[in-house]
PyMOL Python script that loads the backbone (N, CA, C, O; Angstrom):
from pymol import cmd

cmd.read_pdbstr("""\
ATOM      1  N   MET A   1       0.754  -1.628  -0.230  1.00  0.00           N
ATOM      2  CA  MET A   1       0.276  -0.269   0.599  1.00  0.00           C
ATOM      3  C   MET A   1       1.233   1.193   0.011  1.00  0.00           C
ATOM      4  O   MET A   1       1.308   1.877  -1.010  1.00  0.00           O
ATOM      5  N   LYS A   2       1.588   1.157   0.784  1.00  0.00           N
ATOM      6  CA  LYS A   2       2.893   2.259   0.710  1.00  0.00           C
ATOM      7  C   LYS A   2       3.430   2.543  -0.651  1.00  0.00           C
ATOM      8  O   LYS A   2       3.291   3.662  -1.144  1.00  0.00           O
ATOM      9  N   TYR A   3       4.098   1.483  -1.342  1.00  0.00           N
ATOM     10  CA  TYR A   3       4.367   1.677  -2.580  1.00  0.00           C
ATOM     11  C   TYR A   3       3.402   2.372  -3.658  1.00  0.00           C
ATOM     12  O   TYR A   3       3.698   3.213  -4.507  1.00  0.00           O
ATOM     13  N   MET A   4       2.560   1.969  -3.469  1.00  0.00           N
ATOM     14  CA  MET A   4       1.354   2.410  -4.487  1.00  0.00           C
ATOM     15  C   MET A   4       0.933   3.934  -4.197  1.00  0.00           C
ATOM     16  O   MET A   4       0.172   4.548  -4.946  1.00  0.00           O
ATOM     17  N   LEU A   5       1.597   4.575  -2.841  1.00  0.00           N
ATOM     18  CA  LEU A   5       1.081   5.826  -2.304  1.00  0.00           C
ATOM     19  C   LEU A   5       2.698   6.721  -2.887  1.00  0.00           C
ATOM     20  O   LEU A   5       2.688   7.807  -3.465  1.00  0.00           O
ATOM     21  N   ASN A   6       3.447   6.245  -2.682  1.00  0.00           N
ATOM     22  CA  ASN A   6       5.229   6.559  -3.375  1.00  0.00           C
ATOM     23  C   ASN A   6       4.425   6.959  -4.560  1.00  0.00           C
ATOM     24  O   ASN A   6       4.111   8.147  -4.631  1.00  0.00           O
ATOM     25  N   VAL A   7       3.956   5.963  -5.717  1.00  0.00           N
ATOM     26  CA  VAL A   7       3.916   6.033  -6.955  1.00  0.00           C
ATOM     27  C   VAL A   7       3.264   7.037  -7.194  1.00  0.00           C
ATOM     28  O   VAL A   7       3.577   8.031  -7.849  1.00  0.00           O
ATOM     29  N   LEU A   8       1.850   6.661  -6.378  1.00  0.00           N
ATOM     30  CA  LEU A   8       0.582   7.871  -6.725  1.00  0.00           C
ATOM     31  C   LEU A   8       1.881   9.205  -6.689  1.00  0.00           C
ATOM     32  O   LEU A   8       1.922   9.885  -7.715  1.00  0.00           O
ATOM     33  N   LEU A   9       2.629   9.471  -5.860  1.00  0.00           N
ATOM     34  CA  LEU A   9       3.002  10.863  -5.292  1.00  0.00           C
ATOM     35  C   LEU A   9       3.846  11.551  -6.004  1.00  0.00           C
ATOM     36  O   LEU A   9       3.924  12.779  -6.029  1.00  0.00           O
ATOM     37  N   VAL A  10       4.898  10.315  -6.967  1.00  0.00           N
ATOM     38  CA  VAL A  10       5.953  10.673  -7.927  1.00  0.00           C
ATOM     39  C   VAL A  10       4.852  11.077  -8.993  1.00  0.00           C
ATOM     40  O   VAL A  10       5.139  12.075  -9.653  1.00  0.00           O
ATOM     41  N   MET A  11       3.893  10.596  -9.212  1.00  0.00           N
ATOM     42  CA  MET A  11       2.931  10.623 -10.416  1.00  0.00           C
ATOM     43  C   MET A  11       2.036  12.030 -10.670  1.00  0.00           C
ATOM     44  O   MET A  11       1.525  12.357 -11.741  1.00  0.00           O
ATOM     45  N   LEU A  12       1.980  12.802  -9.348  1.00  0.00           N
ATOM     46  CA  LEU A  12       1.363  13.696  -9.375  1.00  0.00           C
ATOM     47  C   LEU A  12       2.897  14.825  -9.192  1.00  0.00           C
ATOM     48  O   LEU A  12       2.880  15.946  -9.701  1.00  0.00           O
ATOM     49  N   CYS A  13       3.880  14.414  -8.566  1.00  0.00           N
ATOM     50  CA  CYS A  13       4.714  15.604  -8.937  1.00  0.00           C
ATOM     51  C   CYS A  13       5.343  15.786 -10.395  1.00  0.00           C
ATOM     52  O   CYS A  13       6.040  16.761 -10.674  1.00  0.00           O
ATOM     53  N   LEU A  14       4.978  14.555 -11.493  1.00  0.00           N
ATOM     54  CA  LEU A  14       5.098  14.809 -12.452  1.00  0.00           C
ATOM     55  C   LEU A  14       4.545  15.615 -13.097  1.00  0.00           C
ATOM     56  O   LEU A  14       5.152  16.457 -13.760  1.00  0.00           O
ATOM     57  N   LEU A  15       3.513  15.540 -13.047  1.00  0.00           N
ATOM     58  CA  LEU A  15       2.132  16.184 -13.760  1.00  0.00           C
ATOM     59  C   LEU A  15       2.153  17.624 -13.246  1.00  0.00           C
ATOM     60  O   LEU A  15       1.954  18.595 -13.975  1.00  0.00           O
ATOM     61  N   VAL A  16       2.377  17.681 -12.104  1.00  0.00           N
ATOM     62  CA  VAL A  16       2.318  19.201 -11.535  1.00  0.00           C
ATOM     63  C   VAL A  16       4.075  19.516 -12.452  1.00  0.00           C
ATOM     64  O   VAL A  16       3.878  20.278 -13.399  1.00  0.00           O
ATOM     65  N   PHE A  17       4.739  19.334 -12.403  1.00  0.00           N
ATOM     66  CA  PHE A  17       6.409  19.493 -13.150  1.00  0.00           C
ATOM     67  C   PHE A  17       6.432  19.710 -14.484  1.00  0.00           C
ATOM     68  O   PHE A  17       7.296  20.376 -15.055  1.00  0.00           O
ATOM     69  N   GLY A  18       5.159  18.965 -15.204  1.00  0.00           N
ATOM     70  CA  GLY A  18       4.911  19.293 -16.655  1.00  0.00           C
ATOM     71  C   GLY A  18       4.257  20.788 -17.043  1.00  0.00           C
ATOM     72  O   GLY A  18       4.644  21.678 -17.800  1.00  0.00           O
ATOM     73  N   PHE A  19       2.787  20.615 -15.952  1.00  0.00           N
ATOM     74  CA  PHE A  19       2.197  21.754 -15.854  1.00  0.00           C
ATOM     75  C   PHE A  19       2.784  22.944 -16.058  1.00  0.00           C
ATOM     76  O   PHE A  19       2.227  23.804 -16.742  1.00  0.00           O
ATOM     77  N   ALA A  20       4.083  23.151 -15.438  1.00  0.00           N
ATOM     78  CA  ALA A  20       4.849  24.021 -14.440  1.00  0.00           C
ATOM     79  C   ALA A  20       5.621  24.585 -16.031  1.00  0.00           C
ATOM     80  O   ALA A  20       5.627  25.661 -16.630  1.00  0.00           O
ATOM     81  N   ILE A  21       6.194  23.292 -16.275  1.00  0.00           N
ATOM     82  CA  ILE A  21       7.119  24.069 -17.833  1.00  0.00           C
ATOM     83  C   ILE A  21       6.116  24.072 -19.001  1.00  0.00           C
ATOM     84  O   ILE A  21       6.692  24.283 -20.068  1.00  0.00           O
ATOM     85  N   LYS A  22       4.994  23.929 -19.099  1.00  0.00           N
ATOM     86  CA  LYS A  22       4.340  23.667 -19.814  1.00  0.00           C
ATOM     87  C   LYS A  22       4.067  25.733 -20.133  1.00  0.00           C
ATOM     88  O   LYS A  22       4.262  26.452 -21.113  1.00  0.00           O
ATOM     89  N   ASN A  23       3.574  25.976 -18.788  1.00  0.00           N
ATOM     90  CA  ASN A  23       2.566  27.446 -18.240  1.00  0.00           C
ATOM     91  C   ASN A  23       4.138  28.017 -18.348  1.00  0.00           C
ATOM     92  O   ASN A  23       4.639  27.998 -17.224  1.00  0.00           O
ATOM     93  N   VAL A  24       4.993  28.480 -19.285  1.00  0.00           N
ATOM     94  CA  VAL A  24       6.026  29.398 -18.633  1.00  0.00           C
ATOM     95  C   VAL A  24       6.202  30.730 -19.167  1.00  0.00           C
ATOM     96  O   VAL A  24       7.263  31.353 -19.116  1.00  0.00           O
ATOM     97  N   GLU A  25       4.945  31.213 -19.769  1.00  0.00           N
ATOM     98  CA  GLU A  25       4.893  32.407 -20.356  1.00  0.00           C
ATOM     99  C   GLU A  25       4.513  33.758 -19.114  1.00  0.00           C
ATOM    100  O   GLU A  25       3.873  33.587 -18.077  1.00  0.00           O
ATOM    101  N   PRO A  26       4.853  34.496 -19.386  1.00  0.00           N
ATOM    102  CA  PRO A  26       4.680  35.446 -18.414  1.00  0.00           C
ATOM    103  C   PRO A  26       2.932  36.294 -18.654  1.00  0.00           C
ATOM    104  O   PRO A  26       2.352  36.738 -19.646  1.00  0.00           O
ATOM    105  N   VAL A  27       2.594  36.199 -17.255  1.00  0.00           N
ATOM    106  CA  VAL A  27       0.735  36.687 -17.623  1.00  0.00           C
ATOM    107  C   VAL A  27       1.443  37.510 -16.356  1.00  0.00           C
ATOM    108  O   VAL A  27       2.423  37.307 -15.640  1.00  0.00           O
ATOM    109  N   GLU A  28       0.156  38.817 -16.489  1.00  0.00           N
ATOM    110  CA  GLU A  28       0.269  40.032 -15.516  1.00  0.00           C
ATOM    111  C   GLU A  28      -1.167  40.174 -14.493  1.00  0.00           C
ATOM    112  O   GLU A  28      -2.354  40.183 -14.820  1.00  0.00           O
ATOM    113  N   LEU A  29      -0.713  40.245 -13.541  1.00  0.00           N
ATOM    114  CA  LEU A  29      -2.103  39.967 -12.708  1.00  0.00           C
ATOM    115  C   LEU A  29      -2.028  41.759 -12.222  1.00  0.00           C
ATOM    116  O   LEU A  29      -1.025  42.469 -12.292  1.00  0.00           O
ATOM    117  N   GLN A  30      -2.813  41.991 -11.944  1.00  0.00           N
ATOM    118  CA  GLN A  30      -3.136  43.591 -11.885  1.00  0.00           C
ATOM    119  C   GLN A  30      -4.184  43.383 -10.518  1.00  0.00           C
ATOM    120  O   GLN A  30      -5.102  42.599 -10.277  1.00  0.00           O
ATOM    121  N   TYR A  31      -3.529  44.529  -9.755  1.00  0.00           N
ATOM    122  CA  TYR A  31      -4.253  44.900  -8.340  1.00  0.00           C
ATOM    123  C   TYR A  31      -5.033  45.944  -8.316  1.00  0.00           C
ATOM    124  O   TYR A  31      -5.232  46.444  -9.422  1.00  0.00           O
ATOM    125  N   TYR A  32      -5.515  46.416  -7.468  1.00  0.00           N
ATOM    126  CA  TYR A  32      -6.353  47.865  -7.249  1.00  0.00           C
ATOM    127  C   TYR A  32      -4.883  49.225  -7.524  1.00  0.00           C
ATOM    128  O   TYR A  32      -3.690  48.927  -7.585  1.00  0.00           O
ATOM    129  N   LEU A  33      -5.340  50.360  -7.618  1.00  0.00           N
ATOM    130  CA  LEU A  33      -4.268  51.285  -7.521  1.00  0.00           C
ATOM    131  C   LEU A  33      -3.177  51.085  -8.441  1.00  0.00           C
ATOM    132  O   LEU A  33      -2.335  51.958  -8.230  1.00  0.00           O
ATOM    133  N   GLY A  34      -2.962  50.604  -9.016  1.00  0.00           N
ATOM    134  CA  GLY A  34      -2.605  50.201 -10.638  1.00  0.00           C
ATOM    135  C   GLY A  34      -1.348  49.532 -10.250  1.00  0.00           C
ATOM    136  O   GLY A  34      -0.224  49.735 -10.709  1.00  0.00           O
ATOM    137  N   LEU A  35      -1.740  48.646  -9.269  1.00  0.00           N
ATOM    138  CA  LEU A  35      -0.853  47.574  -9.257  1.00  0.00           C
ATOM    139  C   LEU A  35      -0.940  46.472  -9.750  1.00  0.00           C
ATOM    140  O   LEU A  35      -1.938  45.751  -9.761  1.00  0.00           O
ATOM    141  N   ARG A  36       0.959  46.085 -10.561  1.00  0.00           N
ATOM    142  CA  ARG A  36       0.787  44.666 -11.263  1.00  0.00           C
ATOM    143  C   ARG A  36       1.760  43.612 -10.909  1.00  0.00           C
ATOM    144  O   ARG A  36       2.686  44.011 -10.202  1.00  0.00           O
ATOM    145  N   TRP A  37       1.769  42.621 -11.165  1.00  0.00           N
ATOM    146  CA  TRP A  37       2.631  41.661 -10.986  1.00  0.00           C
ATOM    147  C   TRP A  37       2.775  41.226 -12.200  1.00  0.00           C
ATOM    148  O   TRP A  37       1.834  41.382 -12.978  1.00  0.00           O
ATOM    149  N   GLN A  38       4.157  40.488 -12.705  1.00  0.00           N
ATOM    150  CA  GLN A  38       4.305  39.803 -13.900  1.00  0.00           C
ATOM    151  C   GLN A  38       4.832  38.962 -13.833  1.00  0.00           C
ATOM    152  O   GLN A  38       6.010  39.276 -14.008  1.00  0.00           O
ATOM    153  N   ALA A  39       4.690  37.301 -13.573  1.00  0.00           N
ATOM    154  CA  ALA A  39       5.186  36.136 -13.361  1.00  0.00           C
ATOM    155  C   ALA A  39       4.114  34.926 -14.215  1.00  0.00           C
ATOM    156  O   ALA A  39       2.912  34.901 -14.480  1.00  0.00           O
ATOM    157  N   PRO A  40       5.272  33.998 -14.455  1.00  0.00           N
ATOM    158  CA  PRO A  40       4.800  32.758 -15.331  1.00  0.00           C
ATOM    159  C   PRO A  40       3.350  32.132 -14.499  1.00  0.00           C
ATOM    160  O   PRO A  40       3.142  32.060 -13.288  1.00  0.00           O
ATOM    161  N   LEU A  41       2.444  31.713 -15.697  1.00  0.00           N
ATOM    162  CA  LEU A  41       1.371  31.091 -14.965  1.00  0.00           C
ATOM    163  C   LEU A  41       1.217  30.224 -13.609  1.00  0.00           C
ATOM    164  O   LEU A  41       0.374  30.379 -12.725  1.00  0.00           O
ATOM    165  N   SER A  42       2.214  29.311 -13.681  1.00  0.00           N
ATOM    166  CA  SER A  42       2.366  28.481 -13.153  1.00  0.00           C
ATOM    167  C   SER A  42       2.730  28.790 -11.680  1.00  0.00           C
ATOM    168  O   SER A  42       2.088  28.372 -10.717  1.00  0.00           O
ATOM    169  N   LEU A  43       3.887  29.607 -11.611  1.00  0.00           N
ATOM    170  CA  LEU A  43       4.276  30.589 -10.557  1.00  0.00           C
ATOM    171  C   LEU A  43       2.432  31.325  -9.788  1.00  0.00           C
ATOM    172  O   LEU A  43       1.992  30.996  -8.687  1.00  0.00           O
ATOM    173  N   MET A  44       2.114  31.768 -10.231  1.00  0.00           N
ATOM    174  CA  MET A  44       0.618  32.636  -9.742  1.00  0.00           C
ATOM    175  C   MET A  44      -0.426  31.502  -9.536  1.00  0.00           C
ATOM    176  O   MET A  44      -1.337  31.759  -8.749  1.00  0.00           O
ATOM    177  N   LEU A  45      -0.416  30.159 -10.196  1.00  0.00           N
ATOM    178  CA  LEU A  45      -1.034  29.386  -9.607  1.00  0.00           C
ATOM    179  C   LEU A  45      -0.854  28.848  -7.847  1.00  0.00           C
ATOM    180  O   LEU A  45      -1.523  28.884  -6.815  1.00  0.00           O
ATOM    181  N   LEU A  46       0.350  28.409  -8.257  1.00  0.00           N
ATOM    182  CA  LEU A  46       0.442  28.026  -7.058  1.00  0.00           C
ATOM    183  C   LEU A  46       1.086  28.930  -5.837  1.00  0.00           C
ATOM    184  O   LEU A  46       1.320  28.370  -4.766  1.00  0.00           O
ATOM    185  N   THR A  47       1.421  30.588  -6.037  1.00  0.00           N
ATOM    186  CA  THR A  47       1.286  31.357  -5.354  1.00  0.00           C
ATOM    187  C   THR A  47      -0.296  31.152  -4.640  1.00  0.00           C
ATOM    188  O   THR A  47      -0.478  31.286  -3.430  1.00  0.00           O
ATOM    189  N   SER A  48      -1.126  30.889  -5.383  1.00  0.00           N
ATOM    190  CA  SER A  48      -2.665  31.588  -4.771  1.00  0.00           C
ATOM    191  C   SER A  48      -3.337  30.177  -4.049  1.00  0.00           C
ATOM    192  O   SER A  48      -4.312  30.256  -3.302  1.00  0.00           O
ATOM    193  N   LEU A  49      -2.695  28.928  -4.373  1.00  0.00           N
ATOM    194  CA  LEU A  49      -3.164  28.336  -4.021  1.00  0.00           C
ATOM    195  C   LEU A  49      -2.195  28.062  -2.397  1.00  0.00           C
ATOM    196  O   LEU A  49      -2.591  27.226  -1.585  1.00  0.00           O
ATOM    197  N   LEU A  50      -1.313  28.652  -2.223  1.00  0.00           N
ATOM    198  CA  LEU A  50      -0.728  28.502  -0.639  1.00  0.00           C
ATOM    199  C   LEU A  50      -1.040  29.505   0.086  1.00  0.00           C
ATOM    200  O   LEU A  50      -0.922  29.432   1.309  1.00  0.00           O
ATOM    201  N   ILE A  51      -1.534  30.724  -0.584  1.00  0.00           N
ATOM    202  CA  ILE A  51      -2.169  31.846   0.365  1.00  0.00           C
ATOM    203  C   ILE A  51      -3.720  31.180   0.479  1.00  0.00           C
ATOM    204  O   ILE A  51      -4.449  31.571   1.390  1.00  0.00           O
ATOM    205  N   GLY A  52      -4.059  30.455  -0.200  1.00  0.00           N
ATOM    206  CA  GLY A  52      -5.738  29.861   0.263  1.00  0.00           C
ATOM    207  C   GLY A  52      -5.387  28.904   1.136  1.00  0.00           C
ATOM    208  O   GLY A  52      -6.289  28.735   1.956  1.00  0.00           O
ATOM    209  N   VAL A  53      -4.255  28.053   1.347  1.00  0.00           N
ATOM    210  CA  VAL A  53      -3.789  26.999   2.436  1.00  0.00           C
ATOM    211  C   VAL A  53      -3.750  28.059   3.474  1.00  0.00           C
ATOM    212  O   VAL A  53      -4.789  28.204   4.118  1.00  0.00           O
ATOM    213  N   VAL A  54      -2.685  28.868   3.770  1.00  0.00           N
ATOM    214  CA  VAL A  54      -2.369  29.634   4.727  1.00  0.00           C
ATOM    215  C   VAL A  54      -3.638  30.203   5.150  1.00  0.00           C
ATOM    216  O   VAL A  54      -3.954  29.997   6.321  1.00  0.00           O
ATOM    217  N   ILE A  55      -4.487  30.936   4.358  1.00  0.00           N
ATOM    218  CA  ILE A  55      -5.592  31.395   4.890  1.00  0.00           C
ATOM    219  C   ILE A  55      -6.701  30.435   5.516  1.00  0.00           C
ATOM    220  O   ILE A  55      -7.358  30.812   6.485  1.00  0.00           O
ATOM    221  N   GLY A  56      -6.867  29.331   5.003  1.00  0.00           N
ATOM    222  CA  GLY A  56      -7.336  28.026   5.437  1.00  0.00           C
ATOM    223  C   GLY A  56      -7.064  27.352   7.166  1.00  0.00           C
ATOM    224  O   GLY A  56      -7.874  26.911   7.981  1.00  0.00           O
ATOM    225  N   MET A  57      -5.777  27.498   7.222  1.00  0.00           N
ATOM    226  CA  MET A  57      -5.407  27.305   8.344  1.00  0.00           C
ATOM    227  C   MET A  57      -5.763  28.175   9.262  1.00  0.00           C
ATOM    228  O   MET A  57      -6.637  27.831  10.057  1.00  0.00           O
ATOM    229  N   ILE A  58      -5.336  29.128   9.334  1.00  0.00           N
ATOM    230  CA  ILE A  58      -5.425  30.254   9.554  1.00  0.00           C
ATOM    231  C   ILE A  58      -7.123  30.633  10.076  1.00  0.00           C
ATOM    232  O   ILE A  58      -7.289  31.568  10.860  1.00  0.00           O
ATOM    233  N   ILE A  59      -8.153  29.939   9.637  1.00  0.00           N
ATOM    234  CA  ILE A  59      -9.813  30.145   9.848  1.00  0.00           C
ATOM    235  C   ILE A  59      -9.779  28.834  10.782  1.00  0.00           C
ATOM    236  O   ILE A  59     -10.429  28.710  11.820  1.00  0.00           O
ATOM    237  N   CYS A  60      -8.906  27.877  10.230  1.00  0.00           N
ATOM    238  CA  CYS A  60      -9.243  26.936  11.723  1.00  0.00           C
ATOM    239  C   CYS A  60      -8.414  27.073  12.778  1.00  0.00           C
ATOM    240  O   CYS A  60      -8.217  26.023  13.391  1.00  0.00           O
ATOM    241  N   LEU A  61      -7.817  28.119  13.219  1.00  0.00           N
ATOM    242  CA  LEU A  61      -7.015  27.664  14.514  1.00  0.00           C
ATOM    243  C   LEU A  61      -8.190  27.945  15.569  1.00  0.00           C
ATOM    244  O   LEU A  61      -8.441  27.093  16.421  1.00  0.00           O
ATOM    245  N   LYS A  62      -9.013  29.325  15.494  1.00  0.00           N
ATOM    246  CA  LYS A  62      -9.755  29.276  16.435  1.00  0.00           C
ATOM    247  C   LYS A  62     -10.965  28.165  16.940  1.00  0.00           C
ATOM    248  O   LYS A  62     -11.366  28.353  18.089  1.00  0.00           O
ATOM    249  N   PRO A  63     -11.662  26.877  16.084  1.00  0.00           N
ATOM    250  CA  PRO A  63     -12.242  26.075  16.559  1.00  0.00           C
ATOM    251  C   PRO A  63     -10.965  25.154  17.433  1.00  0.00           C
ATOM    252  O   PRO A  63     -11.188  24.734  18.568  1.00  0.00           O
ATOM    253  N   ILE A  64      -9.887  24.966  16.866  1.00  0.00           N
ATOM    254  CA  ILE A  64      -8.934  24.018  17.594  1.00  0.00           C
ATOM    255  C   ILE A  64      -8.290  24.683  18.622  1.00  0.00           C
ATOM    256  O   ILE A  64      -7.431  23.912  19.050  1.00  0.00           O
ATOM    257  N   ILE A  65      -8.264  26.102  19.456  1.00  0.00           N
ATOM    258  CA  ILE A  65      -7.866  26.465  20.229  1.00  0.00           C
ATOM    259  C   ILE A  65      -9.026  26.243  21.411  1.00  0.00           C
ATOM    260  O   ILE A  65      -8.729  26.012  22.583  1.00  0.00           O
ATOM    261  N   LYS A  66     -10.311  26.342  20.946  1.00  0.00           N
ATOM    262  CA  LYS A  66     -11.544  26.479  21.740  1.00  0.00           C
ATOM    263  C   LYS A  66     -11.388  24.898  21.914  1.00  0.00           C
ATOM    264  O   LYS A  66     -11.463  24.642  23.116  1.00  0.00           O
ATOM    265  N   GLN A  67     -11.262  24.133  21.406  1.00  0.00           N
ATOM    266  CA  GLN A  67     -11.695  22.598  21.472  1.00  0.00           C
ATOM    267  C   GLN A  67     -10.546  22.036  22.394  1.00  0.00           C
ATOM    268  O   GLN A  67     -10.596  20.894  22.850  1.00  0.00           O
ATOM    269  N   ARG A  68      -9.450  22.956  22.652  1.00  0.00           N
ATOM    270  CA  ARG A  68      -8.132  22.427  23.358  1.00  0.00           C
ATOM    271  C   ARG A  68      -8.493  22.735  24.653  1.00  0.00           C
ATOM    272  O   ARG A  68      -8.478  21.885  25.544  1.00  0.00           O
ATOM    273  N   ARG A  69      -8.966  24.414  24.907  1.00  0.00           N
ATOM    274  CA  ARG A  69      -9.239  25.242  26.357  1.00  0.00           C
ATOM    275  C   ARG A  69     -10.495  24.159  27.095  1.00  0.00           C
ATOM    276  O   ARG A  69     -10.573  23.897  28.295  1.00  0.00           O
ATOM    277  N   ARG A  70     -11.471  23.610  25.921  1.00  0.00           N
ATOM    278  CA  ARG A  70     -12.261  23.146  26.254  1.00  0.00           C
ATOM    279  C   ARG A  70     -11.923  21.911  27.138  1.00  0.00           C
ATOM    280  O   ARG A  70     -12.243  21.780  28.319  1.00  0.00           O
ATOM    281  N   LEU A  71     -11.036  20.792  26.174  1.00  0.00           N
ATOM    282  CA  LEU A  71     -10.527  20.000  26.817  1.00  0.00           C
ATOM    283  C   LEU A  71      -9.515  19.560  28.059  1.00  0.00           C
ATOM    284  O   LEU A  71      -9.303  18.422  28.478  1.00  0.00           O
ATOM    285  N   ILE A  72      -8.851  21.064  28.603  1.00  0.00           N
ATOM    286  CA  ILE A  72      -8.382  21.325  29.274  1.00  0.00           C
ATOM    287  C   ILE A  72      -9.105  21.548  30.851  1.00  0.00           C
ATOM    288  O   ILE A  72      -8.723  21.079  31.923  1.00  0.00           O
ATOM    289  N   SER A  73     -10.307  22.456  30.560  1.00  0.00           N
ATOM    290  CA  SER A  73     -10.889  22.673  31.288  1.00  0.00           C
ATOM    291  C   SER A  73     -11.483  21.062  31.831  1.00  0.00           C
ATOM    292  O   SER A  73     -11.463  20.871  33.047  1.00  0.00           O
ATOM    293  N   LEU A  74     -11.992  19.953  30.936  1.00  0.00           N
ATOM    294  CA  LEU A  74     -12.729  18.719  31.691  1.00  0.00           C
ATOM    295  C   LEU A  74     -12.362  17.788  31.955  1.00  0.00           C
ATOM    296  O   LEU A  74     -13.030  16.818  32.312  1.00  0.00           O
ATOM    297  N   GLU A  75     -10.425  17.913  31.764  1.00  0.00           N
ATOM    298  CA  GLU A  75      -9.364  17.002  32.537  1.00  0.00           C
ATOM    299  C   GLU A  75      -9.509  17.486  33.629  1.00  0.00           C
ATOM    300  O   GLU A  75      -9.762  16.643  34.489  1.00  0.00           O
ATOM    301  N   ARG A  76      -9.437  18.901  34.108  1.00  0.00           N
ATOM    302  CA  ARG A  76      -8.886  19.745  35.378  1.00  0.00           C
ATOM    303  C   ARG A  76     -10.337  19.210  36.269  1.00  0.00           C
ATOM    304  O   ARG A  76     -10.213  18.977  37.471  1.00  0.00           O
ATOM    305  N   GLU A  77     -11.991  19.003  35.442  1.00  0.00           N
ATOM    306  CA  GLU A  77     -13.094  18.642  36.648  1.00  0.00           C
ATOM    307  C   GLU A  77     -12.954  17.311  36.355  1.00  0.00           C
ATOM    308  O   GLU A  77     -13.758  16.786  37.124  1.00  0.00           O
ATOM    309  N   LEU A  78     -12.479  16.518  35.778  1.00  0.00           N
ATOM    310  CA  LEU A  78     -12.162  15.034  36.256  1.00  0.00           C
ATOM    311  C   LEU A  78     -11.013  14.924  37.028  1.00  0.00           C
ATOM    312  O   LEU A  78     -10.729  13.755  37.291  1.00  0.00           O
ATOM    313  N   LYS A  79     -10.320  15.696  37.439  1.00  0.00           N
ATOM    314  CA  LYS A  79      -9.326  15.770  38.589  1.00  0.00           C
ATOM    315  C   LYS A  79     -10.067  15.472  39.540  1.00  0.00           C
ATOM    316  O   LYS A  79     -10.340  14.396  40.073  1.00  0.00           O
ATOM    317  N   THR A  80     -10.495  16.905  39.786  1.00  0.00           N
ATOM    318  CA  THR A  80     -11.540  17.263  41.115  1.00  0.00           C
ATOM    319  C   THR A  80     -12.639  15.765  41.242  1.00  0.00           C
ATOM    320  O   THR A  80     -12.865  15.419  42.401  1.00  0.00           O
ATOM    321  N   LEU A  81     -12.962  15.346  40.691  1.00  0.00           N
ATOM    322  CA  LEU A  81     -14.369  14.274  40.538  1.00  0.00           C
ATOM    323  C   LEU A  81     -13.398  13.071  41.002  1.00  0.00           C
ATOM    324  O   LEU A  81     -13.615  12.629  42.130  1.00  0.00           O
ATOM    325  N   ASN A  82     -12.491  12.571  40.353  1.00  0.00           N
ATOM    326  CA  ASN A  82     -11.629  11.888  40.831  1.00  0.00           C
ATOM    327  C   ASN A  82     -11.134  11.783  42.536  1.00  0.00           C
ATOM    328  O   ASN A  82     -11.476  10.974  43.398  1.00  0.00           O
ATOM    329  N   LYS A  83     -10.061  13.122  42.611  1.00  0.00           N
ATOM    330  CA  LYS A  83     -10.381  13.350  43.952  1.00  0.00           C
ATOM    331  C   LYS A  83     -11.230  13.150  45.116  1.00  0.00           C
ATOM    332  O   LYS A  83     -10.943  12.547  46.150  1.00  0.00           O
ATOM    333  N   ASN A  84     -12.397  13.783  44.785  1.00  0.00           N
ATOM    334  CA  ASN A  84     -13.293  14.351  45.826  1.00  0.00           C
ATOM    335  C   ASN A  84     -13.959  12.212  46.161  1.00  0.00           C
ATOM    336  O   ASN A  84     -14.135  11.587  47.206  1.00  0.00           O
ATOM    337  N   ASN A  85     -14.119  11.801  44.637  1.00  0.00           N
ATOM    338  CA  ASN A  85     -14.880  10.152  45.051  1.00  0.00           C
ATOM    339  C   ASN A  85     -13.537   9.235  45.749  1.00  0.00           C
ATOM    340  O   ASN A  85     -13.824   8.160  46.275  1.00  0.00           O
ATOM    341  N   GLN A  86     -12.146   9.673  45.738  1.00  0.00           N
ATOM    342  CA  GLN A  86     -11.374   8.836  46.490  1.00  0.00           C
ATOM    343  C   GLN A  86     -11.368   9.296  47.886  1.00  0.00           C
ATOM    344  O   GLN A  86     -10.787   8.616  48.732  1.00  0.00           O
ATOM    345  N   SER A  87     -11.896  10.269  48.167  1.00  0.00           N
ATOM    346  CA  SER A  87     -11.859  10.932  50.026  1.00  0.00           C
ATOM    347  C   SER A  87     -13.471  10.198  50.438  1.00  0.00           C
ATOM    348  O   SER A  87     -13.940  10.334  51.568  1.00  0.00           O
TER     349      SER A  87
END
""", "prot")
cmd.dss("prot")
cmd.show_as("cartoon", "prot")
cmd.util.cbc("prot")
cmd.orient("prot")
């Protein structure tokens, strides 16, 4: 199974590499206030993917922190209940 996963990963890397090689022509991205960025299409797509991943991770941080705080409070409550039952 691990062998198949490695083969699929190599195939995916080759596919992405081939895509990057085929799309080396520069394209221009225009921002507000006249700002522009000129780079290869594959670099722009990779950059936008990475920005999306970072934004997604930041959005997921709040629920994770909330769950950890809740877990800590429940562990404290469990410890106090165990101490009261042992006494």
